[in-house]
C-alpha positions as CSV (number, residue, x, y, z in Angstrom):
1,M,-39.7,16.1,-34.7
2,H,-37.2,17.8,-37.0
3,C,-38.3,21.2,-35.7
4,I,-37.6,20.1,-32.1
5,E,-34.2,18.7,-33.0
6,E,-33.3,22.0,-34.8
7,E,-34.4,24.1,-31.7
8,F,-32.4,21.8,-29.4
9,S,-29.2,21.9,-31.5
10,S,-29.3,25.7,-31.7
11,V,-29.8,26.1,-28.0
12,N,-26.7,23.9,-27.5
13,E,-24.5,26.0,-29.8
14,I,-22.7,27.9,-27.0
15,I,-20.0,30.3,-28.1
16,D,-16.8,29.9,-26.2
17,I,-15.7,33.5,-25.7
18,G,-13.2,32.8,-22.9
19,H,-15.0,35.0,-20.3
20,P,-17.8,33.2,-18.5
21,I,-20.1,36.2,-17.8
22,I,-19.8,37.5,-21.3
23,M,-20.3,34.0,-22.8
24,V,-23.5,33.4,-20.9
25,L,-25.0,36.8,-21.5
26,V,-24.2,36.8,-25.2
27,D,-25.5,33.3,-25.7
28,I,-28.8,34.2,-24.1
29,K,-29.2,37.4,-26.1
30,R,-28.1,35.7,-29.3
31,E,-30.8,33.0,-28.9
32,K,-33.4,35.7,-28.2
33,A,-32.3,37.6,-31.3
34,R,-32.4,34.3,-33.4
35,R,-36.0,33.7,-32.3
36,E,-36.9,37.2,-33.5
37,K,-35.0,36.6,-36.8
38,I,-32.4,39.2,-36.1
39,S,-28.9,38.6,-37.5
40,F,-26.5,38.8,-34.6
41,D,-22.8,39.1,-35.5
42,I,-20.3,38.8,-32.7
43,E,-16.6,39.6,-32.5
44,I,-15.2,39.3,-29.0
45,D,-11.6,39.3,-28.0
46,V,-11.3,40.0,-24.3
47,P,-9.1,38.5,-21.5
48,R,-10.6,36.1,-19.0
49,N,-9.5,38.4,-16.1
50,L,-11.3,41.7,-16.9
51,T,-11.1,44.1,-13.9
52,I,-14.7,45.4,-14.2
53,D,-17.0,44.0,-11.6
54,D,-19.1,41.0,-13.0
55,I,-22.4,42.6,-11.8
56,D,-21.5,45.9,-13.5
57,L,-20.5,44.1,-16.7
58,S,-23.8,42.2,-16.6
59,I,-25.8,45.4,-16.2
60,V,-24.2,47.1,-19.1
61,L,-24.1,44.1,-21.5
62,S,-27.5,42.8,-20.7
63,N,-29.2,46.2,-21.0
64,V,-27.5,47.3,-24.1
65,L,-28.2,44.0,-25.9
66,D,-31.9,44.1,-24.7
67,N,-32.2,47.6,-26.1
68,A,-30.6,46.6,-29.4
69,I,-33.0,43.6,-29.7
70,E,-36.0,45.8,-28.9
71,A,-34.9,48.5,-31.3
72,C,-34.6,45.9,-34.1
73,I,-38.1,44.5,-33.4
74,S,-39.7,47.9,-33.3
75,S,-38.0,48.9,-36.6
76,N,-40.3,46.6,-38.6
77,S,-37.3,46.1,-40.9
78,V,-36.9,42.9,-42.9
79,N,-33.1,43.1,-42.4
80,M,-32.7,43.4,-38.6
81,T,-29.1,43.2,-37.5
82,I,-27.0,43.5,-34.4
83,D,-23.2,43.8,-34.6
84,L,-21.4,43.3,-31.2
85,K,-17.7,43.9,-30.8
86,M,-15.8,43.7,-27.6
87,Y,-12.1,44.1,-27.0
88,V,-9.5,45.8,-24.8
89,N,-7.7,48.8,-26.2
90,E,-5.2,51.1,-24.4
91,G,-6.5,50.1,-21.0
92,Y,-10.2,50.2,-21.8
93,L,-12.8,47.5,-22.3
94,I,-14.6,48.7,-25.5
95,I,-18.1,47.5,-26.2
96,K,-19.4,48.6,-29.6
97,I,-23.0,47.8,-30.7
98,V,-24.5,48.7,-34.1
99,N,-28.2,47.8,-34.6
100,T,-31.2,48.4,-36.8
101,K,-33.7,50.9,-35.4
102,S,-36.8,52.8,-36.4
103,P,-36.1,56.3,-37.9
104,S,-39.3,57.5,-36.0
105,Y,-37.3,58.5,-32.9
106,F,-33.9,59.9,-32.1
107,I,-31.7,58.9,-29.2
108,D,-28.7,60.8,-27.8
109,E,-27.0,61.3,-24.5
110,E,-29.8,63.5,-23.2
111,S,-32.2,60.6,-23.8
112,I,-30.5,58.7,-21.1
113,E,-31.3,61.3,-18.5
114,Q,-34.9,61.4,-19.7
115,S,-35.4,57.6,-19.2
116,F,-36.1,57.2,-22.9
117,T,-38.3,54.3,-23.9
118,T,-40.4,53.3,-27.0
119,K,-42.8,51.3,-24.8
120,P,-46.2,52.7,-24.1
121,D,-45.9,52.1,-20.3
122,K,-43.3,54.8,-19.8
123,S,-43.5,54.8,-16.0
124,N,-42.2,51.1,-15.8
125,H,-39.6,51.3,-18.6
126,G,-36.7,53.4,-19.7
127,I,-34.4,52.5,-16.8
128,G,-32.0,50.4,-18.8
129,L,-30.1,53.3,-20.3
130,R,-29.9,55.0,-16.9
131,N,-28.5,51.8,-15.3
132,I,-25.9,51.6,-18.1
133,K,-24.9,55.3,-17.5
134,K,-24.8,54.8,-13.8
135,V,-22.3,51.9,-14.1
136,I,-20.2,53.8,-16.6
137,V,-20.0,56.9,-14.4
138,Q,-19.1,54.7,-11.3
139,N,-16.3,53.1,-13.3
140,N,-15.0,56.4,-14.8
141,G,-15.9,55.2,-18.3
142,Y,-17.8,56.8,-21.1
143,I,-20.7,56.2,-23.5
144,K,-21.1,57.6,-27.0
145,L,-24.5,57.3,-28.8
146,N,-24.7,57.9,-32.6
147,D,-28.3,57.7,-34.0
148,K,-28.1,57.5,-37.8
149,G,-31.8,57.2,-38.4
150,T,-32.3,53.5,-39.2
151,V,-29.1,52.5,-37.4
152,M,-27.9,53.1,-33.8
153,E,-24.3,52.9,-32.8
154,I,-23.3,52.7,-29.2
155,Q,-19.7,52.8,-28.0
156,I,-18.9,52.2,-24.3
157,A,-15.4,52.3,-22.8
158,L,-14.7,51.1,-19.3
159,P,-11.2,51.4,-17.8
160,Q,-9.3,48.2,-17.0
161,I,-7.4,49.0,-13.9
162,E,-4.5,46.8,-12.9
163,R,-5.1,45.1,-9.5
């Protein structure tokens, strides 16, 4: 009974971020990370009225967090971590993610074009990074990948245009 109560209380710990789309996505991914015993640190300071389309924001945030969770799991590390920061700076929505990864592969901007995936079924996977890149290009933003062996850093910047 105690285990069920613990699970129920953790599911109901919803983080109030102020932006409904980000709040829901981060809460779902945080719970998924928790189940995999991944430490998930969140620092978000964004306005409620971001100008990026909600669907585009969902594509980027959902895919990048799924990739971070999968990278942590495949790392076989005992200290799996994801650090998510989101804020607006000089007219750009900045999304920074730092996560544990396996040193057995290297990811850079070219990996995006090649539909990189660590999964064995390569024909049905590897589209997440391409979808992220597509949204970034459509919104005149940029992505920077920094593979440090056992740690991956991703920085995404999306313009916040006044409407």
